[in-house]
C-alpha positions as CSV (number, residue, x, y, z in Angstrom):
1,M,-12.6,0.7,5.8
2,T,-9.5,-1.3,6.5
3,S,-9.2,-4.5,4.4
4,R,-9.1,-7.8,6.2
5,T,-7.3,-9.4,3.2
6,A,-3.7,-8.9,2.2
7,I,-1.7,-10.2,-0.8
8,L,2.0,-10.7,-0.5
9,G,3.5,-10.5,-4.0
10,G,6.6,-12.5,-4.9
11,T,8.8,-12.7,-7.9
12,G,6.8,-11.6,-11.0
13,L,4.2,-9.8,-8.9
14,T,5.5,-6.4,-7.8
15,H,2.1,-4.9,-8.7
16,P,-0.9,-7.0,-9.5
17,E,-2.7,-6.3,-12.8
18,H,-6.1,-4.7,-12.2
19,F,-5.1,-3.5,-8.7
20,E,-6.4,0.0,-8.2
21,I,-4.3,1.8,-5.6
22,E,-6.2,4.2,-3.3
23,R,-3.4,5.0,-0.9
24,R,0.0,3.9,0.3
25,D,1.4,3.8,3.8
26,G,5.1,3.6,4.7
27,V,5.2,2.1,8.2
28,E,7.7,1.1,10.9
29,T,7.4,-1.9,13.2
30,P,9.2,-3.1,16.3
31,F,11.2,-5.4,13.9
32,G,12.2,-2.7,11.4
33,K,10.7,-1.6,8.1
34,P,8.7,-4.0,5.9
35,S,9.9,-4.7,2.4
36,A,7.8,-1.9,0.8
37,D,5.0,0.5,1.5
38,L,1.6,-1.1,2.2
39,L,-0.7,-0.4,-0.8
40,Y,-4.4,-0.1,-0.1
41,G,-6.9,-0.5,-2.9
42,T,-9.3,-2.7,-4.8
43,L,-8.7,-5.8,-6.9
44,F,-11.7,-7.0,-8.9
45,G,-13.9,-5.0,-6.6
46,Q,-12.5,-6.4,-3.4
47,S,-10.7,-4.3,-0.8
48,V,-7.1,-5.6,-0.3
49,V,-3.7,-4.5,1.1
50,F,-0.8,-5.4,-1.1
51,L,2.8,-5.8,-0.1
52,A,5.7,-6.5,-2.4
53,R,7.7,-9.1,-0.5
54,H,11.0,-8.4,-2.4
55,G,10.5,-4.6,-2.4
56,N,9.5,-2.3,-5.2
57,P,11.6,-2.5,-7.3
58,H,12.5,-6.1,-6.8
59,V,15.8,-5.8,-4.9
60,I,15.6,-7.8,-1.7
61,P,16.8,-11.4,-2.0
62,P,14.9,-14.2,-0.1
63,H,17.4,-14.6,2.7
64,R,17.4,-10.8,3.5
65,I,13.6,-10.3,3.5
66,N,12.4,-8.9,6.9
67,Y,9.6,-11.5,7.3
68,R,8.8,-10.4,10.8
69,A,8.3,-6.8,9.8
70,N,6.2,-7.7,6.8
71,L,3.7,-9.9,8.8
72,W,3.7,-7.5,11.8
73,A,2.9,-4.5,9.5
74,L,-0.1,-6.4,8.0
75,K,-1.4,-7.5,11.4
76,E,-1.2,-3.9,12.6
77,A,-3.0,-2.7,9.5
78,G,-6.0,-4.8,10.6
79,V,-5.4,-7.7,8.1
80,E,-6.8,-11.1,9.1
81,R,-5.9,-13.2,6.1
82,V,-2.8,-13.3,3.9
83,L,-2.5,-14.8,0.4
84,A,1.1,-15.3,-0.4
85,I,2.0,-15.5,-4.1
86,A,5.2,-17.5,-4.7
87,A,7.3,-18.3,-7.8
88,V,8.6,-21.8,-7.4
89,G,10.4,-24.6,-9.1
90,G,8.5,-27.8,-10.0
91,I,9.9,-31.1,-8.8
92,T,7.2,-33.8,-9.3
93,Q,5.5,-34.6,-12.6
94,A,2.3,-32.6,-12.0
95,M,4.2,-29.4,-11.2
96,G,5.3,-28.3,-14.7
97,P,6.1,-24.7,-15.7
98,S,3.2,-22.2,-15.5
99,V,1.2,-24.5,-13.3
100,I,-0.6,-23.0,-10.3
101,A,-0.5,-25.1,-7.1
102,I,-2.1,-24.7,-3.7
103,P,0.2,-26.6,-1.4
104,E,-1.0,-28.1,1.9
105,Q,2.3,-28.9,3.6
106,L,5.8,-27.6,3.7
107,I,9.4,-28.6,4.7
108,D,11.8,-25.9,6.0
109,Y,15.4,-26.1,4.8
110,T,16.3,-22.5,5.6
111,Y,18.8,-21.4,8.3
112,G,19.9,-18.2,10.0
113,R,16.6,-16.3,9.4
114,D,14.8,-14.4,12.2
115,H,12.0,-17.0,12.4
116,T,10.0,-16.2,15.5
117,Y,8.4,-13.4,17.5
118,F,8.7,-15.5,20.7
119,E,12.3,-15.1,21.7
120,E,12.8,-12.0,24.0
121,D,11.1,-10.6,27.1
122,L,8.9,-13.7,27.5
123,D,6.8,-14.6,30.5
124,H,6.3,-18.1,29.2
125,V,7.5,-20.3,26.3
126,T,5.1,-20.5,23.4
127,H,4.9,-23.4,21.0
128,I,2.4,-23.0,18.1
129,D,0.6,-25.9,16.5
130,F,1.8,-26.3,12.9
131,T,0.1,-29.5,11.9
132,E,-1.6,-27.6,9.1
133,P,0.8,-24.8,8.1
134,Y,-1.7,-23.3,5.6
135,T,-5.1,-22.3,6.8
136,P,-7.6,-24.9,5.5
137,A,-10.5,-22.5,4.9
138,L,-8.3,-20.1,3.0
139,R,-6.8,-22.8,0.9
140,Q,-10.3,-24.0,0.1
141,S,-11.3,-20.5,-1.0
142,L,-8.6,-20.6,-3.7
143,I,-9.6,-24.1,-4.8
144,D,-13.2,-23.0,-5.0
145,A,-12.2,-19.9,-7.1
146,A,-10.5,-22.2,-9.6
147,E,-13.6,-24.3,-9.9
148,R,-15.8,-21.3,-10.4
149,G,-13.5,-19.9,-13.1
150,G,-12.8,-23.2,-14.8
151,I,-9.1,-22.7,-14.1
152,A,-6.7,-25.7,-14.0
153,I,-4.7,-25.9,-10.8
154,V,-3.1,-28.5,-8.7
155,D,-4.9,-28.5,-5.3
156,R,-2.2,-30.1,-3.3
157,G,1.6,-30.3,-2.8
158,V,4.5,-30.1,-0.4
159,Y,6.5,-26.9,-0.6
160,G,10.2,-27.2,0.3
161,C,11.7,-23.9,1.3
162,T,15.5,-23.5,0.6
163,Q,17.8,-20.7,1.7
164,G,18.7,-19.1,-1.6
165,P,19.5,-16.9,-3.3
166,R,21.2,-19.5,-5.5
167,L,19.2,-22.2,-7.2
168,E,19.6,-25.8,-6.0
169,T,21.8,-28.6,-7.3
170,P,20.2,-31.6,-8.9
171,A,21.4,-33.7,-6.0
172,E,19.6,-31.3,-3.6
173,I,16.4,-31.6,-5.6
174,L,16.7,-35.4,-5.6
175,K,17.0,-35.3,-1.8
176,M,14.0,-33.0,-1.6
177,E,12.0,-35.3,-3.8
178,R,12.8,-38.2,-1.6
179,D,11.7,-36.1,1.4
180,G,8.3,-35.7,-0.3
181,C,8.6,-32.2,-1.8
182,D,6.7,-31.3,-4.9
183,L,7.8,-27.7,-5.1
184,V,10.8,-25.7,-4.2
185,G,10.9,-22.0,-3.3
186,M,12.8,-19.6,-1.1
187,T,10.3,-17.5,0.7
188,G,7.8,-19.9,2.3
189,M,9.5,-19.9,5.7
190,P,9.5,-18.3,8.1
191,E,6.6,-16.5,6.6
192,A,4.0,-19.2,7.2
193,S,5.0,-19.8,10.9
194,L,5.2,-16.1,11.7
195,A,1.7,-15.7,10.3
196,R,0.6,-18.5,12.6
197,E,2.3,-17.0,15.6
198,I,0.3,-13.7,15.3
199,E,-2.9,-15.5,14.3
200,L,-3.1,-14.5,10.7
201,D,-4.8,-16.9,8.3
202,Y,-2.3,-17.8,5.6
203,A,-2.1,-19.7,2.4
204,V,0.2,-19.9,-0.6
205,C,-0.6,-19.7,-4.3
206,A,2.5,-21.1,-6.0
207,V,3.2,-20.3,-9.6
208,V,5.7,-22.7,-11.1
209,A,8.4,-20.8,-13.0
210,N,10.7,-23.6,-14.1
211,W,11.5,-27.3,-13.6
212,A,13.8,-27.7,-10.7
213,A,17.5,-28.5,-11.3
214,G,18.1,-31.8,-12.9
215,K,14.4,-32.2,-14.0
216,Q,15.3,-31.2,-17.6
217,P,18.5,-31.1,-19.6
218,G,20.7,-28.0,-19.4
219,A,20.8,-24.9,-17.2
220,I,17.9,-23.0,-15.8
221,T,17.8,-19.5,-17.5
222,M,16.1,-16.3,-16.3
223,A,14.5,-16.0,-19.8
224,E,12.8,-19.3,-19.3
225,I,11.7,-18.3,-15.8
226,E,10.3,-14.9,-17.0
227,D,8.4,-16.5,-19.9
228,N,6.8,-19.1,-17.7
229,L,5.9,-16.5,-15.0
230,K,4.1,-14.4,-17.6
231,L,1.8,-17.3,-18.4
232,G,1.4,-18.4,-14.8
233,M,0.6,-14.9,-13.6
234,A,-2.0,-14.5,-16.3
235,H,-3.7,-17.7,-14.9
236,L,-3.3,-16.3,-11.4
237,G,-5.1,-13.1,-12.5
238,Q,-8.0,-15.2,-13.6
239,L,-8.0,-17.1,-10.3
240,L,-8.1,-13.9,-8.3
241,Q,-11.0,-12.6,-10.4
242,H,-13.1,-15.5,-9.0
243,W,-11.6,-15.5,-5.5
244,Q,-14.0,-14.8,-2.5
245,P,-11.7,-14.7,0.5
246,G,-14.4,-13.8,3.1
247,T,-15.9,-10.8,4.7
């Protein structure tokens, strides 16, 4: 039976631990190929579809991801809800390295990305409501999973999405903080709005990989990011073990 739940894996999650692959499917969409094959299998006894957002191996930078193909492929596979895993930088005090956060709002700083399905061969102009960019019930299912497992998370936050692939300057992070951002990442948009356009439930589980630029002395190193992601992904695994996304 086709799973109704998909996990979009970001940096540090090309293949989830404990995910048992049953089959893989290389697909085409009207918008091109998705980042990788769709992997069908079970995770802690639950049927899921997994897609590596950056490809497998991890070779696609954030600004070159075919977001439209990724979401379309999942929709065509029968998926109804998408959990997006994202490695992010922490801006505000609660968002330290290895923290897991479930943001409820976002600000889009990206440009030049194919960001909508509603642009050609239209018989009317469509405007989606984006008051709540993340599906409340799906967010709550993650918060409930953390409570069941006794896992410390931050159950709020504003995700600021930048263009990448470079990291931000301290001045840019200061501006984002003034704008109200708690987290900074590079893949949150247009992923969230595309999911809304094709009526996929969507939420983000953000794993903080590092303090954002200017939030600690010195440069941000890949070694630091990798170490923090290992710990954060271990916490994520515990969270997913208790997650009950729906039937």
